[in-house]
N, C-alpha and C positions, 0 to 999 in steps of 0.2 A: 585523463585516466585511461590506462591500458585496458583492453578487453579482459573480462573475467568470466570464467565458465563455472557451471555447477560442479561441485565435488561431493563425494560421499562424506557425510558428517562424521567427524572424528571425536566428538564430545569434548571439544576445546571450549575455552572461555574467551570472549572478546577482550583484547588488550585495549588500552586507553584510546588508541587511535583507530579502532576497528569498528566496522559495521557488519554484523552478521545478518544474512537474509536466507530463510529456508523456503523452498518451493515444495508444497505439499500436494500429493495426489490423493484425493479422498478415497479412491478405490483401494488404496493400500491399507485402509483402516475399516474393515467390514463391521467391526464391533465398536460401539461408542462407550462401552462401560468404563474403559480405561480413562477416558476424558471426562465423562459425566461425574465420576467420583471426585474430580478436582474442582467442580463448579460450586459457587456459593448458592444459597437458596434463591437469591435475586437473579443470578445468572441462569439457573435452571428454569425459573419462571419466565425469563425472557426467551429462552430456547423454546419453551412450550408454546409461546405465542406465535411462532412462525407458522404460517398457513401451510407451506409446502415442507414435506419431510426433507427434501434436499437442502433447504435453507437451514433447518434445524441441525442437520448433520454438519453442514459447513461451519456454522457458528460454534457448535460444541467442539469440533476437532481443532479449529484454529485457536479458540480460547484455551482449551485444555493443553494444546501443544505449547502455547506461549507460557502458560504457568509451569509446565514441566521444565522448560529451559531456564526460566527465571529462578526456579527452585534449584536447579543444578548450579547456577552461577552465584546464588546467595547462600546456599546451604540450608535454606528454609524449606519445610515440607510444602510442596506445591498447593495442597488443599488449604493451607493457612494464608495464602497470598490473597489479599483483598484489595480490589481496585477502587479508587475514587474517580470522580469525573469533573472536568471543568465545565464552565457555563455552556459551552458548545457541545458537550457530551463526549469529549475525548477522554479516554481512561488514562490514569496514571497511578503509579504505586508510590504513595507518600513515603518519603524517607529513603527511597531506593536510589542508587546511583545510575539506574538504567532507564534509557528512553526506549520506547517500543511502539509498534503499530502492527496491525494485521489487516488482511483483505481476503476476500474470497469471491469467486464467480465460477459458475459451471461446476466442474469437478476438480478445480485447483484452488489452492490457497497460498498466501504469503504470510510469513511471520518475520518481523524485523526487530532486532535488539542491538542497542549500542550504548556504551557509557559516554559517548562523545558529545552528542547534541540531539535536539529534537529531530525525529525522522518520520516520514510518511511513506507508505507503499500502496500501490493499487494494482489489481489485476482484473481484467475484464474478458469475458468470453464474447466473441463477435456475435452480434444480433443484427441481421440485415434491416429489420424494421426500424432501427434507431438511426441508421446512417443516412439521414436525409438532410438536404440543404436547410429545410425549415428548422430542424432541431439544432443544427450547427449555428444558424443565425440567432437562435434563442439563447444558447449557452456559451458560445465562443466569442472572443474579442473580434473587433473588426479586422485586425491583422490576421488572425487565425482563420476567419471566414474566407478572406481573400486567398490564403494559402490552400484552404480546402477546395475552393472553387477551381483552383489552378490544376488540381489533380485530375487524371483521367478516370473513367468509370472503374477500371480494375484496381486503382489505388485507393479509392475513396473509403472503402470499408476499413482497411488497415489504417489509413490516415486519420479517420474519425476516432478510432479507439486509441491511436497514439496520443492524440490530443486529450482525450477524455482521461486516460490513465495518468498522464503527466500533470494535468490540472488537479486531479484528485490527490495525487501524491503530494503536491505542493500545499494544497489547502490543509491536508491532514497533518503534514509536518508543522505548518504554521499554527495549527490547533484552533483556528478561528471558525471552522465550518463554513456555512454559507453566509456568515456575517461578512466574509470577504467575497464580494461579487465575482463571479467567474469571468466577467469581461474586464476585470481590473488588472489583469496580467496576461502576458503572452508567452506561449510555448511553441516550440517547433513541432511539426506533425508530419512532414513529408517522409514517406517510407524510404529507408536507405540513408537518410540524413541523421546526423547526431542529434540526440535529444538534448534540449537546452531550455533553461528559463531565460527568456529574452528581456523582459521588462516587467516591473511591478509598479502599479499606480495606486498604492494603498498606503496610508500614513504609517510611517515607522518601518517600512519594509523596502529592502533594496535587493535587486536580483543578484548582485555580486556577493551577497552573504550566503547564498544557497548553491548546492550542487544538485542538479536534476539530471538523471540519466535513465535510459530505457534498460529493462532487464531482458536477458536472452531467453525469452519464451517464444515458441513458434505459433503462428496462426493455426487454429482460430482463437488465439489468445494474444493479448498485449499486456505488458506490465511495465511499471516504472517505480523508481524510488526518488525521494528528495530528502536531503539532510542539510541542516544549518552548519555546514562546514565545507570548506573548499577542497580538502584533500584527505578524505578518510581512506583507510585501507579496507577495501571491500572483500568480503568472504561470502561466497554463495554456496549453499548446501542443498 
């Protein structure tokens, strides 16, 4: 896949072979009222349960923005869109032709929509306290731990979050949550090297069925997407 950069959103609709991903800066949305009006009662209750205001804002903006775009593409009023959830808690819109996923961390969020295939996205704000060998050994596969240990000290923070976002993107695309052990598949993590899903050791899943790539976000953020298709046309907004 050729490198793709972010563009100004032109209110287009994804074609059958396209994956749209939006990068949101929460500071661009000082008021939540636009998005709160689109949430269901259950979604508002969930937002209210967040302990930190920043997390409530992130959830409300990403969920509301997702509904706005789905409303644009379907012709349905966004406030009428009701999501259901699979056993692992991944939302879906019953009867809709669109697959979607969202993520947020720090002051940034991602929203992904495609009619093509299941998709997952993840963005993470770097946190030094998490980038330890002990945490890597707990959550990464043996192959990933070895790649992480091979990095120098200056690379480890970025390498850690490269791995984390890529693993999260795949698990979210697969829709299995943590019922798929994090050590049951391998991703690349070395800074400057291509993001790839190397191997999957989980029944019914093959690495060759999925496309995993990094998103062009700059430190202190890392981001990735994964889709069950080998050649989508990627549009970044």
